[in-house]
C-alpha positions in Angstrom: -7.4 12.4 -0.3 -4.1 13.6 -1.5 -0.8 13.0 0.3 -0.7 16.7 1.3 -4.2 16.5 2.8 -3.3 13.3 4.6 -0.1 14.9 6.0 -2.0 17.9 7.2 -4.7 15.7 8.8 -2.1 13.6 10.7 -0.2 16.7 11.8 -3.4 18.4 13.0 -4.8 15.2 14.8 -1.5 14.6 16.6 -0.3 18.2 17.4 2.7 18.0 15.1 4.2 20.3 12.5 3.4 19.4 8.9 7.1 19.2 8.0 7.6 16.6 10.8 4.9 14.4 9.5 6.1 14.8 5.9 9.7 13.8 6.8 8.5 10.8 8.8 6.1 9.6 6.1 8.7 9.8 3.4 11.3 8.1 5.6 8.8 5.3 6.1 8.2 5.0 2.4 11.9 5.0 1.7 12.4 2.3 4.4 9.6 0.1 2.9 11.2 0.5 -0.5 14.6 -0.5 0.7 13.3 -3.6 2.5 11.3 -4.7 -0.6 14.3 -4.0 -2.9 16.4 -6.3 -0.8 13.9 -9.1 -1.3 12.7 -9.2 2.3 9.1 -8.6 3.3 7.7 -6.4 6.0 4.7 -7.0 8.3 3.0 -4.1 10.2 0.9 -5.6 12.9 -2.7 -4.3 12.7 -2.0 -2.8 9.2 -0.8 -5.3 6.7 2.0 -7.3 5.0 4.2 -6.0 2.1 6.0 -8.7 0.2 7.4 -9.4 -3.3 6.9 -12.3 -5.7 9.1 -13.0 -8.7 6.9 -13.4 -11.8 8.1 -15.4 -14.8 7.9 -14.1 -18.3 5.0 -15.5 -20.3 3.6 -15.5 -23.8 0.9 -13.0 -24.8 -0.7 -12.0 -28.0 -0.6 -8.3 -28.9 -2.2 -7.1 -32.1 -2.1 -10.6 -33.5 1.6 -11.0 -32.7 2.8 -13.4 -30.0 5.4 -11.9 -27.7 7.2 -13.0 -24.6 7.0 -10.7 -21.6 10.0 -10.1 -19.3 10.2 -11.6 -15.8 9.5 -9.0 -13.1 9.1 -8.6 -9.4 5.5 -8.0 -8.2 4.8 -6.0 -5.1 1.9 -7.5 -3.0 0.1 -5.9 -0.1 -2.1 -8.1 2.1 -4.2 -6.1 4.6 -4.4 -7.3 8.1 -7.7 -8.8 9.4 -8.0 -5.8 11.7 -7.7 -3.3 8.8 -10.2 -5.3 6.7 -12.6 -5.5 9.6 -12.3 -1.8 10.3 -12.9 -0.8 6.7 -15.8 -3.2 6.2 -17.5 -2.2 9.4 -17.3 1.4 8.3 -18.9 0.5 5.0 -21.7 -1.4 6.7 -22.3 1.6 9.0 -22.4 4.0 6.0 -24.9 1.8 4.2 -27.1 1.6 7.3 -27.1 5.4 7.6 -28.1 5.8 4.0 -31.3 3.7 4.5 
C-alpha cells in the first residue's frame, strides 16, 4: 500500500477529507522526527516504541581493504505486544483460510 492509498483509506474510513489526513500524518511524522533528533524516545501505547541507539564505528573489510566505519545513530522500532498479536493472529487466520 502506498502512502496515498493509506491516506485515502483513513479518510474514507473516518469521514475525513484527504487533505486533513495528509496534513495530520505528515505532522505526526515531523513530530516523531523531532523527538528522535533530540535524542528522546517515544512510546505509542498499543502501537510501538521508537528509540535511537548510538552505534560505534567498527572495522570492516571492503574489497580486501580494511576500513573504519563512522559512528552513527540507529533508529529502532519495537512493536507493541498488541500490534504483534494482531498481525500474527491475522496471519494465522489467513493460513487457515487457505487450507
